[in-house]
DOVEX-515579 format. One record per residue: residue number from 1; residue in one letter; x, y, z of N, C-alpha, C in turn. Coordinates in Angstrom, 3 decimals, decimal comma. Each point is the difference from the previous one (the first is absolute). Layout:
{NUM "A" {X Y Z} {X Y Z} {X Y Z}} ...
***
This chain:
{1 "M" {-8,929 7,345 13,803} {-0,308 -1,286 -0,612} {1,019 -1,041 0,444}} {2 "I" {-0,480 -1,161 0,443} {0,853 -1,117 0,374} {-0,394 -1,197 -0,848}} {3 "L" {0,942 -0,494 -0,810} {-0,245 -1,175 -0,830} {0,798 -1,178 0,538}} {4 "V" {-0,644 -1,166 0,040} {0,601 -1,211 0,558} {0,102 -1,051 -1,092}} {5 "G" {1,133 -0,694 -0,045} {0,176 -1,078 -0,958} {1,039 -0,981 0,494}} {6 "T" {0,481 -0,831 -0,902} {1,012 -0,989 0,358} {1,169 0,076 -0,971}} {7 "C" {1,107 -0,597 0,398} {1,186 -0,068 -0,846} {-0,129 -1,225 -0,890}} {8 "G" {-0,519 0,204 -1,181} {-0,347 -1,091 -0,893} {-1,484 -0,316 0,113}} {9 "F" {-0,543 -0,587 -1,057} {-1,412 -0,399 0,019} {-0,154 -1,199 0,934}} {10 "C" {-0,740 0,179 1,063} {-0,140 -1,060 1,001} {-1,185 -0,915 -0,293}} {11 "E" {-0,731 0,285 -1,042} {-1,132 -0,825 -0,423} {-0,169 0,218 -1,502}} {12 "K" {-0,930 -0,694 -0,612} {-0,224 0,161 -1,432} {-0,240 1,468 -0,336}} {13 "Q" {0,578 0,435 -1,122} {-0,031 1,419 -0,323} {-1,408 0,569 -0,050}} {14 "E" {-0,937 -0,738 -0,588} {-1,368 0,497 -0,107} {-0,566 0,330 1,378}} {15 "K" {0,276 -0,862 0,958} {-0,502 0,235 1,360} {0,797 1,090 0,685}} {16 "Y" {1,312 -0,001 -0,244} {0,842 1,023 0,623} {-0,465 1,395 -0,404}} {17 "F" {-0,298 0,186 -1,270} {-0,429 1,317 -0,471} {-1,340 0,418 0,606}} {18 "Q" {-0,770 -0,957 0,497} {-1,230 0,317 0,718} {0,268 0,334 1,467}} {19 "D" {0,968 -0,704 0,590} {0,248 0,138 1,438} {0,907 1,173 0,351}} {20 "F" {0,904 0,368 -0,915} {1,011 1,016 0,304} {0,078 1,037 -1,118}} {21 "K" {0,595 1,144 0,354} {0,132 1,090 -0,961} {1,452 0,287 -0,368}} {22 "T" {0,920 -0,803 0,524} {1,410 0,191 -0,318} {0,749 -1,305 0,196}} {23 "V" {1,135 -0,148 -0,698} {0,875 -1,159 0,161} {1,437 0,436 -0,256}} {24 "E" {0,931 -0,641 0,701} {1,408 0,173 -0,297} {0,469 -1,232 -0,765}} {25 "I" {0,332 0,169 -1,265} {0,395 -1,124 -0,847} {1,392 -0,487 0,404}} {26 "Q" {0,101 -1,289 0,311} {1,263 -0,607 0,420} {0,750 -0,667 -1,149}} {27 "Q" {-0,737 -0,493 -0,983} {0,639 -0,756 -1,089} {1,075 0,819 -0,709}} {28 "T" {-0,177 1,325 -0,042} {0,955 0,850 -0,705} {1,347 0,070 0,719}} {29 "F" {0,036 -0,410 1,264} {1,270 -0,074 0,720} {0,791 -1,237 -0,411}} {30 "Y" {-0,690 -1,119 -0,154} {0,683 -1,267 -0,267} {0,301 -0,231 -1,468}} {31 "R" {-0,907 0,450 -0,867} {0,114 -0,340 -1,413} {-0,319 1,221 -0,863}} {32 "I" {0,497 -0,012 -1,225} {-0,403 1,007 -0,981} {-1,226 -0,552 -0,716}} {33 "L" {-1,096 0,743 0,067} {-1,282 -0,489 -0,500} {-0,240 0,437 -1,439}} {34 "Q" {-0,855 -0,752 -0,668} {-0,379 0,341 -1,356} {-0,982 1,170 0,014}} {35 "D" {0,108 0,843 -1,009} {-0,899 1,151 -0,092} {-1,460 -0,428 0,026}} {36 "K" {-0,323 -1,072 -0,711} {-1,395 -0,412 -0,111} {-0,577 -0,412 1,355}} {37 "T" {0,841 -0,508 0,892} {-0,471 -0,361 1,341} {-0,417 1,240 0,774}} {38 "L" {0,845 1,008 -0,012} {-0,291 1,235 0,720} {-1,186 0,734 -0,611}} {39 "E" {-0,089 0,008 -1,313} {-1,129 0,649 -0,671} {-1,308 -0,696 0,337}} {40 "R" {0,044 -1,316 0,108} {-1,212 -0,754 0,349} {-0,456 0,336 1,417}} {41 "W" {0,943 0,105 0,927} {-0,361 0,343 1,378} {-0,632 1,386 0,065}} {42 "R" {0,562 0,943 -0,723} {-0,530 1,358 0,026} {-1,432 0,039 -0,555}} {43 "K" {-0,239 -0,762 -1,052} {-1,328 -0,020 -0,604} {-1,027 -0,660 0,920}} {44 "K" {0,432 -0,989 0,745} {-0,920 -0,712 0,900} {-0,344 0,817 1,241}} {45 "A" {0,880 0,902 0,400} {-0,197 0,763 1,232} {-0,983 1,145 -0,207}} {46 "P" {-0,728 0,373 1,043} {-0,854 1,195 -0,089} {0,840 1,238 -0,326}} {47 "K" {-0,618 0,994 -0,579} {0,737 1,183 -0,442} {0,683 0,733 1,147}} {48 "D" {-0,621 -0,023 1,184} {0,581 0,727 1,131} {0,915 -0,867 0,854}} {49 "F" {0,301 -1,209 -0,459} {0,855 -0,904 0,754} {1,444 0,515 -0,037}} {50 "V" {0,707 -0,092 1,153} {1,356 0,529 0,111} {1,015 -1,142 0,023}} {51 "F" {0,889 0,010 -0,990} {1,100 -0,959 -0,042} {1,270 0,641 0,549}} {52 "S" {0,737 -0,783 0,760} {1,383 0,312 0,337} {0,821 -1,191 -0,463}} {53 "I" {1,204 0,226 -0,515} {0,813 -1,139 -0,402} {1,336 0,036 0,728}} {54 "K" {0,479 -1,175 0,320} {1,288 -0,135 0,674} {1,102 -0,055 -1,051}} {55 "A" {0,988 0,876 0,151} {1,080 0,104 -0,979} {0,756 -1,319 -0,119}} {56 "F" {0,453 -0,299 -1,209} {0,721 -1,249 -0,267} {1,249 -0,103 0,875}} {57 "Q" {0,279 -1,214 0,456} {1,085 -0,214 0,955} {1,382 0,337 -0,564}} {58 "G" {0,139 0,080 -1,303} {1,278 0,407 -0,575} {0,397 1,409 0,398}} {59 "I" {-0,977 0,810 0,424} {0,256 1,359 0,460} {0,478 0,006 1,446}} {60 "T" {-0,496 -0,926 0,785} {0,155 0,065 1,452} {0,842 -1,110 0,626}} {61 "H" {-0,073 -1,211 -0,545} {0,582 -1,154 0,675} {1,251 -0,516 -0,704}} {62 "P" {1,083 -0,196 0,753} {1,251 -0,492 -0,588} {-0,152 -1,432 -0,513}} {63 "P" {0,946 -0,464 -0,814} {-0,143 -1,316 -0,644} {-0,001 -1,183 0,957}} {64 "N" {0,464 0,187 1,238} {-0,018 -1,095 0,970} {-1,295 -0,085 0,789}} {65 "S" {-0,968 0,853 -0,311} {-1,289 -0,053 0,689} {-0,764 -1,260 -0,407}} {66 "P" {-0,582 -0,732 0,964} {-0,756 -1,214 -0,347} {-1,239 0,275 -0,839}} {67 "T" {-0,441 1,257 -0,057} {-1,183 0,337 -0,798} {0,227 -0,236 -1,487}} {68 "W" {1,265 -0,007 -0,439} {0,292 -0,211 -1,419} {-0,350 -1,408 -0,461}} {69 "R" {-0,160 -0,924 0,922} {-0,348 -1,376 -0,381} {-1,357 -0,062 -0,691}} {70 "R" {-0,840 0,980 0,255} {-1,340 0,019 -0,584} {-0,088 0,854 -1,263}} {71 "S" {1,139 0,512 -0,446} {-0,020 0,945 -1,112} {0,120 -0,704 -1,347}} {72 "N" {-0,466 0,682 -1,043} {0,213 -0,472 -1,374} {1,175 0,730 -0,642}} {73 "V" {0,821 0,634 0,834} {1,179 0,725 -0,449} {1,200 -0,491 0,815}} {74 "R" {1,131 -0,188 -0,659} {1,243 -0,367 0,697} {0,736 1,294 0,360}} {75 "P" {0,287 0,230 1,297} {0,617 1,271 0,386} {1,493 0,055 -0,312}} {76 "S" {0,478 1,189 -0,330} {1,430 0,233 -0,116} {0,510 0,501 1,352}} {77 "K" {1,290 0,195 0,095} {0,581 0,482 1,261} {-0,285 1,481 0,228}} {78 "N" {-0,564 0,686 -0,995} {-0,187 1,447 0,072} {-1,419 0,427 0,343}} {79 "V" {-0,811 -0,919 0,537} {-1,387 0,335 0,286} {-0,188 0,320 1,479}} {80 "G" {-1,122 0,668 0,300} {-0,428 0,209 1,363} {0,560 1,230 0,686}} {81 "L" {-0,588 0,290 1,192} {0,470 1,033 0,930} {0,054 1,398 -0,604}} {82 "L" {-0,857 0,238 -1,008} {-0,090 1,303 -0,672} {1,316 0,425 -0,648}} {83 "K" {0,864 -0,959 -0,309} {1,241 0,345 -0,691} {-0,344 0,617 -1,357}} {84 "P" {0,605 1,116 -0,353} {-0,344 0,665 -1,271} {0,683 -0,651 -1,194}} {85 "T" {-0,122 -1,327 -0,108} {0,592 -0,738 -1,111} {-0,972 -0,053 -1,162}} {86 "S" {0,502 -0,377 -1,159} {-0,871 -0,097 -1,175} {-1,085 -1,046 0,216}} {87 "E" {0,320 -1,094 0,713} {-0,997 -1,046 0,254} {-1,117 0,510 0,903}} {88 "V" {0,362 0,656 1,081} {-1,007 0,524 0,935} {-0,892 1,022 -0,688}} {89 "L" {0,589 0,894 -0,762} {-0,792 1,017 -0,702} {-0,883 -0,633 -1,063}} {90 "H" {0,461 -1,065 -0,618} {-0,814 -0,753 -0,969} {-1,216 -0,594 0,691}} {91 "Y" {0,201 -0,608 1,166} {-1,119 -0,612 0,721} {-0,975 1,062 0,507}} {92 "W" {0,501 1,202 0,300} {-0,925 1,065 0,382} {-0,896 0,376 -1,182}} {93 "R" {0,571 0,088 -1,181} {-0,812 0,344 -1,177} {-1,074 -1,067 -0,240}} {94 "I" {0,342 -1,246 0,233} {-0,987 -1,080 -0,142} {-1,106 0,158 1,043}} {95 "T" {0,376 0,246 1,257} {-0,991 0,191 1,063} {-0,907 1,181 -0,305}} {96 "L" {0,576 1,093 -0,465} {-0,800 1,182 -0,324} {-0,955 -0,298 -1,150}} {97 "H" {0,458 -0,745 -0,987} {-0,861 -0,398 -1,116} {-1,173 -0,843 0,511}} {98 "E" {0,263 -0,941 0,889} {-1,063 -0,836 0,560} {-0,991 0,842 0,796}} {99 "A" {0,521 0,956 0,753} {-0,870 0,875 0,787} {-0,939 0,804 -0,900}} {100 "K" {0,518 0,457 -1,115} {-0,825 0,794 -0,918} {-1,061 -0,862 -0,677}} {101 "L" {0,332 -1,251 -0,299} {-1,001 -0,902 -0,577} {-1,159 -0,221 0,948}} {102 "L" {0,295 -0,053 1,289} {-1,036 -0,192 1,013} {-0,661 1,311 0,415}} {103 "N" {0,560 1,117 -0,466} {-0,418 1,313 0,498} {0,130 0,031 1,521}} {104 "A" {1,134 -0,521 0,489} {0,228 -0,123 1,435} {0,195 1,365 0,649}} {105 "R" {-0,432 0,102 1,237} {0,177 1,228 0,769} {1,404 0,077 0,613}} {106 "F" {0,533 -1,157 0,416} {1,276 -0,036 0,696} {0,925 -1,070 -0,575}} {107 "I" {1,296 0,246 0,148} {1,007 -1,051 -0,084} {0,616 -0,122 1,382}} {108 "L" {-0,035 -1,208 0,559} {0,627 -0,261 1,282} {1,431 -0,496 -0,217}} {109 "I" {0,947 0,660 0,605} {1,388 -0,465 0,024} {0,248 -0,556 1,397}} {110 "Q" {0,033 -1,326 0,104} {0,228 -0,643 1,307} {1,451 -0,456 0,059}} {111 "L" {0,761 0,649 0,861} {1,433 -0,270 0,079} {0,305 -1,023 1,088}} {112 "P" {0,945 -0,893 -0,256} {0,329 -1,044 0,978} {0,869 0,542 1,128}} {113 "K" {0,193 -0,823 1,030} {0,844 0,412 1,120} {1,433 0,274 -0,429}} {114 "S" {0,420 -0,630 -1,097} {1,368 0,221 -0,482} {0,197 1,405 -0,564}} {115 "F" {-1,103 0,740 -0,202} {0,103 1,415 -0,358} {0,143 0,766 1,313}} {116 "K" {1,234 0,086 0,476} {0,294 0,544 1,317} {-0,160 1,525 0,029}} {117 "E" {-0,230 0,499 1,204} {-0,034 1,451 0,207} {1,447 0,491 0,010}} {118 "S" {0,488 0,399 -1,169} {1,416 0,334 -0,154} {0,184 1,057 -1,078}} {119 "D" {1,192 0,566 -0,028} {0,328 0,981 -1,047} {-0,083 -0,636 -1,380}} {120 "E" {0,432 -1,260 -0,098} {-0,041 -0,687 -1,293} {-1,429 -0,122 -0,519}} {121 "S" {-0,929 -0,351 0,894} {-1,398 -0,129 -0,411} {-0,567 1,344 -0,445}} {122 "F" {0,304 1,064 0,742} {-0,481 1,322 -0,392} {0,588 0,424 -1,346}} {123 "T" {1,266 -0,313 -0,226} {0,626 0,344 -1,279} {-0,653 -0,762 -1,149}} {124 "N" {-0,243 -1,299 0,204} {-0,698 -0,790 -1,014} {-1,368 0,596 -0,295}} {125 "A" {-0,738 0,312 1,065} {-1,353 0,534 -0,166} {0,019 1,350 -0,713}} {126 "E" {0,952 0,840 0,366} {0,097 1,322 -0,632} {0,210 -0,123 -1,500}} {127 "K" {0,907 -0,882 -0,398} {0,275 -0,183 -1,424} {-1,184 -0,665 -0,701}} {128 "F" {-0,597 -0,986 0,668} {-1,147 -0,714 -0,585} {-1,155 0,957 -0,265}} {129 "F" {-0,413 0,748 1,018} {-1,161 0,880 -0,160} {0,282 1,156 -0,947}} {130 "S" {1,257 0,385 -0,149} {0,328 1,084 -0,926} {-0,065 -0,455 -1,454}} {131 "K" {0,052 -1,320 -0,227} {0,051 -0,531 -1,357} {-1,338 -0,519 -0,519}} {132 "I" {-0,941 -0,312 0,883} {-1,222 -0,678 -0,438} {-1,098 0,987 -0,387}} {133 "E" {-0,867 -0,468 -0,876} {-1,272 0,682 -0,248} {-0,940 -0,400 1,124}} {134 "R" {-0,734 0,949 0,547} {-0,829 -0,327 1,162} {-1,302 0,809 0,001}} {135 "D" {-0,765 -0,128 -1,065} {-1,283 0,686 -0,071} {-1,093 -0,842 0,646}} {136 "I" {0,297 -0,530 1,180} {-0,926 -0,820 0,765} {0,452 0,099 1,459}} {137 "E" {-0,923 -0,167 0,928} {0,359 0,071 1,411} {0,821 -1,231 0,398}} {138 "I" {1,080 0,231 0,730} {0,885 -1,073 0,441} {-0,076 -0,123 1,515}} {139 "A" {-0,247 -1,225 0,449} {-0,017 -0,313 1,422} {1,200 -0,898 0,299}} {140 "V" {0,692 0,256 1,108} {1,224 -0,734 0,322} {-0,100 -0,597 1,395}} {141 "E" {0,270 -1,306 0,090} {0,052 -0,685 1,291} {1,462 -0,275 0,340}} {142 "L" {0,472 0,653 1,051} {1,373 -0,163 0,475} {-0,034 -0,852 1,263}} {143 "R" {0,675 -1,128 -0,029} {-0,034 -0,916 1,141} {1,259 0,156 0,857}} {144 "G" {-0,239 0,207 1,301} {1,114 0,104 0,934} {0,608 1,385 0,105}} {145 "W" {-0,612 0,994 -0,617} {0,537 1,356 0,055} {-0,548 0,759 1,206}} {146 "S" {0,795 0,945 0,492} {-0,444 0,859 1,090} {-1,015 1,016 -0,516}} {147 "E" {-0,713 0,607 0,914} {-0,953 1,038 -0,404} {0,726 1,168 -0,655}} {148 "K" {1,185 0,334 0,527} {0,780 1,096 -0,571} {0,405 -0,312 -1,440}} {149 "G" {0,437 -1,239 -0,235} {0,407 -0,390 -1,344} {-1,169 -0,018 -0,967}} {150 "R" {-1,137 -0,546 0,459} {-1,195 -0,020 -0,848} {-0,442 1,413 -0,353}} {151 "K" {0,023 0,872 0,989} {-0,445 1,379 -0,224} {0,869 0,679 -1,042}} {152 "K" {1,321 -0,199 0,089} {0,919 0,583 -0,977} {-0,263 -0,561 -1,394}} {153 "F" {-0,207 -1,320 -0,092} {-0,224 -0,659 -1,285} {-1,295 0,501 -0,640}} {154 "V" {-1,073 0,041 0,779} {-1,308 0,424 -0,508} {0,061 1,434 -0,516}} {155 "K" {0,640 0,861 0,766} {0,078 1,413 -0,379} {0,884 0,203 -1,217}} {156 "E" {1,167 -0,657 -0,005} {0,981 0,235 -1,055} {-0,472 -0,512 -1,356}} {157 "F" {-0,735 -1,138 0,011} {-0,372 -0,618 -1,273} {-1,490 0,099 -0,299}} {158 "D" {-0,744 0,747 0,834} {-1,412 0,296 -0,252} {-0,805 -1,271 -0,240}} {159 "V" {0,046 -0,908 0,977} {-0,721 -1,267 -0,086} {-0,900 -0,162 1,220}} {160 "I" {-0,925 -0,941 -0,096} {-0,912 -0,297 1,106} {0,670 -1,003 0,931}} {161 "D" {-0,057 0,257 1,282} {0,590 -0,870 1,017} {-0,966 -1,139 0,318}} {162 "V" {0,386 -1,229 -0,308} {-0,861 -1,167 0,215} {0,350 -0,646 1,330}} {163 "V" {-1,005 -0,179 0,854} {0,242 -0,581 1,317} {-1,119 -0,959 0,380}} {164 "D" {0,263 -0,799 1,023} {-1,016 -0,749 0,720} {-0,459 0,910 1,132}} {165 "P" {-1,287 0,367 0,074} {-0,439 0,973 1,002} {0,156 -0,473 1,442}} {166 "L" {0,145 -1,334 0,202} {0,244 -0,507 1,347} {1,462 0,145 0,402}} {167 "V" {0,852 0,334 -0,965} {1,448 0,051 0,243} {0,556 1,412 -0,075}} {168 "A" {-0,499 0,803 -0,928} {0,597 1,323 -0,225} {-1,050 1,017 -0,406}} {169 "I" {0,327 1,253 0,210} {-0,842 1,112 -0,420} {0,422 0,407 -1,409}} {170 "P" {-0,947 0,157 -0,930} {0,379 0,439 -1,349} {0,524 1,420 0,018}} {171 "L" {1,088 0,200 -0,716} {0,600 1,326 -0,100} {-0,561 0,674 -1,233}} {172 "H" {-0,800 1,011 0,196} {-0,807 0,560 -1,083} {0,855 0,637 -1,083}} {173 "R" {-0,293 -0,389 -1,232} {0,592 0,641 -1,159} {-1,046 0,863 -0,689}} {174 "G" {-1,265 -0,375 0,183} {-1,083 0,732 -0,660} {-1,325 -0,380 0,605}} {175 "D" {-0,987 -0,250 -0,849} {-1,355 -0,257 0,460} {-0,377 -1,473 -0,045}} {176 "V" {0,999 -0,899 -0,093} {-0,272 -1,434 -0,111} {0,822 -0,768 1,028}} {177 "N" {-0,667 -0,923 0,700} {0,687 -0,979 0,829} {-0,163 -1,376 -0,633}} {178 "Y" {1,046 -0,819 0,108} {0,011 -1,311 -0,639} {0,500 -1,004 1,044}} {179 "Y" {-0,855 -0,968 0,332} {0,328 -0,968 1,043} {0,071 -1,423 -0,566}} {180 "R" {0,936 -0,796 0,543} {0,096 -1,421 -0,332} {0,036 -0,781 1,313}} {181 "L" {-0,887 -0,973 0,124} {-0,138 -0,795 1,212} {0,421 -1,430 -0,297}} {182 "H" {1,165 -0,385 0,522} {0,599 -1,291 -0,354} {-0,314 -1,121 0,988}} {183 "G" {-0,455 0,320 1,190} {-0,206 -1,005 1,037} {0,648 0,461 1,297}} {184 "R" {0,485 -0,939 0,788} {0,629 0,384 1,262} {1,529 -0,082 -0,135}} {185 "Y" {0,680 0,610 0,973} {1,456 0,072 -0,024} {0,569 -0,734 1,210}} {186 "E" {0,980 -0,855 -0,259} {0,685 -0,735 1,066} {1,498 0,028 -0,266}} {187 "N" {0,761 0,538 0,963} {1,459 0,038 -0,116} {0,447 0,580 -1,342}} {188 "D" {-0,619 1,119 -0,350} {0,349 0,726 -1,230} {-0,348 -0,786 -1,269}} {189 "R" {-0,884 -0,992 0,123} {-0,467 -0,766 -1,151} {-1,492 0,206 -0,168}} {190 "I" {-0,458 0,002 -1,261} {-1,428 0,107 -0,280} {-0,592 -1,403 -0,045}} {191 "I" {-1,071 -0,213 0,747} {-0,730 -1,265 -0,008} {-1,279 0,225 -0,812}} {192 "Y" {0,047 -0,411 -1,265} {-1,127 0,259 -0,902} {-1,212 -0,867 0,328}} {193 "S" {0,226 -1,151 0,624} {-1,110 -0,908 0,331} {-0,690 0,501 1,261}} {194 "H" {-0,725 1,082 -0,155} {-0,609 0,681 1,139} {-1,421 0,416 -0,344}} {195 "R" {-0,885 -0,193 0,949} {-1,369 0,514 -0,100} {-0,133 1,130 1,001}} {196 "Y" {-0,336 1,190 -0,482} {-0,135 1,136 0,901} {-1,207 -0,180 0,918}} {197 "S" {0,206 0,249 1,270} {-1,093 -0,072 0,961} {-0,902 1,217 -0,155}} {198 "D" {-1,181 -0,074 0,586} {-0,900 1,153 -0,031} {0,650 1,208 0,663}} {199 "E" {0,727 -0,259 1,086} {0,672 1,097 0,696} {1,065 0,646 -0,883}} {200 "E" {0,762 -0,816 -0,716} {1,017 0,541 -0,902} {-0,632 0,832 -1,107}} {201 "L" {-1,102 -0,500 -0,562} {-0,665 0,749 -1,072} {-0,525 1,334 0,513}} {202 "R" {-0,492 0,015 1,238} {-0,464 1,265 0,577} {1,167 0,970 0,198}} {203 "K" {1,151 -0,527 0,421} {1,177 0,851 0,161} {0,445 0,566 -1,347}} {204 "I" {-0,015 -0,849 -1,036} {0,356 0,474 -1,343} {-0,973 1,091 -0,446}} {205 "R" {-1,294 -0,258 0,213} {-1,013 0,997 -0,361} {0,271 1,328 0,696}} {206 "D" {0,244 -0,048 1,318} {0,206 1,234 0,756} {1,232 0,760 -0,488}} {207 "K" {1,060 -0,741 -0,339} {1,212 0,665 -0,457} {-0,182 0,579 -1,408}} {208 "V" {-0,655 -0,753 -0,877} {-0,236 0,507 -1,357} {-0,857 1,263 0,055}} {209 "L" {-1,003 -0,005 0,861} {-0,852 1,188 0,134} {0,751 1,157 0,637}} {210 "A" {0,868 -0,306 0,963} {0,762 1,057 0,666} {1,010 0,639 -0,944}} {211 "F" {0,607 -0,827 -0,865} {1,018 0,503 -0,930} {-0,602 0,483 -1,311}} {212 "H" {-1,321 -0,142 -0,156} {-0,634 0,163 -1,317} {0,205 1,393 -0,575}} {213 "V" {0,334 0,010 -1,285} {0,069 1,245 -0,761} {-1,137 -0,057 -1,026}} {214 "E" {0,225 0,475 -1,186} {-1,088 0,026 -0,979} {-0,391 -1,400 -0,472}} {215 "E" {1,010 -0,865 -0,205} {-0,253 -1,366 -0,447} {0,929 -0,956 0,743}} {216 "S" {-0,542 -1,170 0,343} {0,808 -1,060 0,593} {-0,297 -1,309 -0,719}} {217 "F" {1,066 -0,738 -0,290} {-0,123 -1,305 -0,650} {0,588 -1,040 0,944}} {218 "V" {-0,797 -1,031 0,305} {0,394 -1,022 0,966} {-0,006 -1,354 -0,702}} {219 "Y" {1,191 -0,628 -0,105} {0,126 -1,275 -0,691} {0,461 -1,087 0,973}} {220 "F" {-0,776 -1,079 0,087} {0,358 -1,144 0,830} {0,862 -0,958 -0,817}} {221 "N" {1,055 -0,531 0,652} {0,954 -0,868 -0,685} {0,314 -1,252 0,830}} {222 "N" {-0,896 -0,356 0,898} {0,207 -1,177 0,838} {-0,733 -1,197 -0,599}} {223 "S" {0,177 -1,171 0,573} {-0,595 -1,219 -0,558} {-1,518 0,026 0,055}} {224 "N" {-0,563 0,769 0,924} {-1,452 0,090 0,152} {-0,536 1,326 -0,545}} {225 "M" {0,687 0,505 -1,041} {-0,247 1,379 -0,414} {-1,417 0,260 -0,495}} {226 "C" {-0,593 -0,953 -0,695} {-1,316 0,270 -0,576} {-1,041 0,202 1,102}} {227 "E" {-0,019 -0,930 0,920} {-0,964 0,102 1,102} {0,300 1,206 0,876}} {228 "D" {1,274 0,215 0,319} {0,353 1,122 0,872} {-0,315 1,343 -0,654}} {229 "A" {0,215 0,112 -1,310} {-0,317 1,251 -0,695} {-1,496 0,276 0,038}} {230 "M" {-0,817 -1,058 -0,172} {-1,449 0,183 0,073} {-0,440 0,364 1,411}} {231 "R" {0,610 -0,631 0,992} {-0,320 0,339 1,394} {0,393 1,439 0,300}} {232 "F" {1,150 0,418 -0,547} {0,444 1,369 0,239} {-0,942 1,002 -0,668}} {233 "K" {-0,486 -0,329 -1,180} {-0,975 0,876 -0,644} {-1,220 0,197 0,898}} {234 "R" {-0,431 -1,071 0,640} {-1,154 0,123 0,895} {0,333 0,836 1,236}} {235 "E" {1,257 -0,080 0,464} {0,417 0,861 1,113} {-0,108 1,477 -0,387}} {236 "L" {0,207 0,272 -1,278} {-0,104 1,379 -0,500} {-1,436 0,382 -0,347}} {237 "G" {-0,915 -0,976 0,158} {-1,388 0,244 -0,362} {-0,253 -0,105 -1,482}} {238 "D" {0,879 -0,730 -0,694} {-0,099 -0,156 -1,452} {-0,252 -1,461 -0,316}} {239 "G" {-1,198 -0,327 -0,443} {-0,284 -1,389 -0,369} {-1,036 -0,632 0,886}} {240 "P" {-0,534 -1,158 -0,398} {-1,057 -0,676 0,732} {0,502 -0,574 1,299}} {241 "A" {-0,892 -0,249 0,907} {0,350 -0,561 1,298} {-0,010 -1,511 -0,002}} {242 "S" {-0,246 -0,596 -1,149} {-0,053 -1,446 -0,108} {1,404 -0,591 0,050}} {243 "S" {0,095 -1,329 0,004} {1,292 -0,660 0,071} {0,809 0,316 -1,240}} {244 "P" {1,341 0,001 0,126} {0,870 0,358 -1,118} {-0,062 -1,007 -1,114}} {245 "P" {0,377 0,399 -1,227} {-0,078 -0,905 -1,137} {1,020 -1,113 0,086}} {246 "Q" {-0,279 -1,089 -0,649} {0,932 -1,101 -0,081} {1,000 0,265 -1,116}} {247 "R" {1,184 -0,574 0,124} {1,010 0,160 -1,035} {-0,458 -0,663 -1,294}} {248 "G" {0,357 0,641 -1,125} {-0,326 -0,561 -1,293} {1,003 -1,009 -0,449}} 
***
C-alpha cells in the first residue's frame, strides 16, 4: 500500500479528505493546539484516514530557531535537540496527547541541522527515548547525517528513517517507509518554491516502488504540493486522469 498526502492541509479540509487518504499535520510543530480542534478534525475525516503529526518544536528546535516566531509558546534555553530536560519531556507528553486525540498513526520528529551527527546528539537521544512513553510509531528525519549515522540511529532507537527518495535510500526499520518531498536542493539548501517535473515524479515513483515494503507514505512539502501530490497519485495509477484540483 502506498498512500500520498501533503505536509499540512493544502486545500479545504472537506475537499482534502476526498482527494487524499493521509496528511502530515504541521500546526502541531509550531503551536500547541486546543483539544477541540484536533477532535473536530478526527470527526470530519473518514474512518480509514491516516494522520501523522509533526512533533512540537520544543522537542527538536533550540530557542534561536526562527521557527519559534510562529509559536504560541515562549521557549526557554532548555528546549530542543532531544535534550532530556523537563521542558522537552513536557512537550513530548503534549505531542503524544495530541496524537492520541487524532488517533494518529505516526509522530514525526524532524530534527534541524543543528542536531549534529555527534556523540552528544546520540547521548541526548538515548536519554530522551529511554524516558518517553512511545505507544505510537515514531518517524525521524535527520538532516545532514551520513548513511552510517542514520543506520545506527534508526536501529538503536527503533524509529522509521525519513528521507527524500531522490536523495537517499530509506534504511529499513520495519515494514513502513516514510518519505518527505521538500522541493529541489541547491548548495545544501532546500528550495521549497519548486514544481516537480513529470520526469522527477516518475523518478520518485520508480524509487518508491523499488524501495517499497508493506506500506509507504509519501508527503509533499513544496510550494506546489497539492498539485504535485495529485499528479504523483496519477503516476501511481491512483486517481482520475483529469486536471488536478484547485487550491481551496
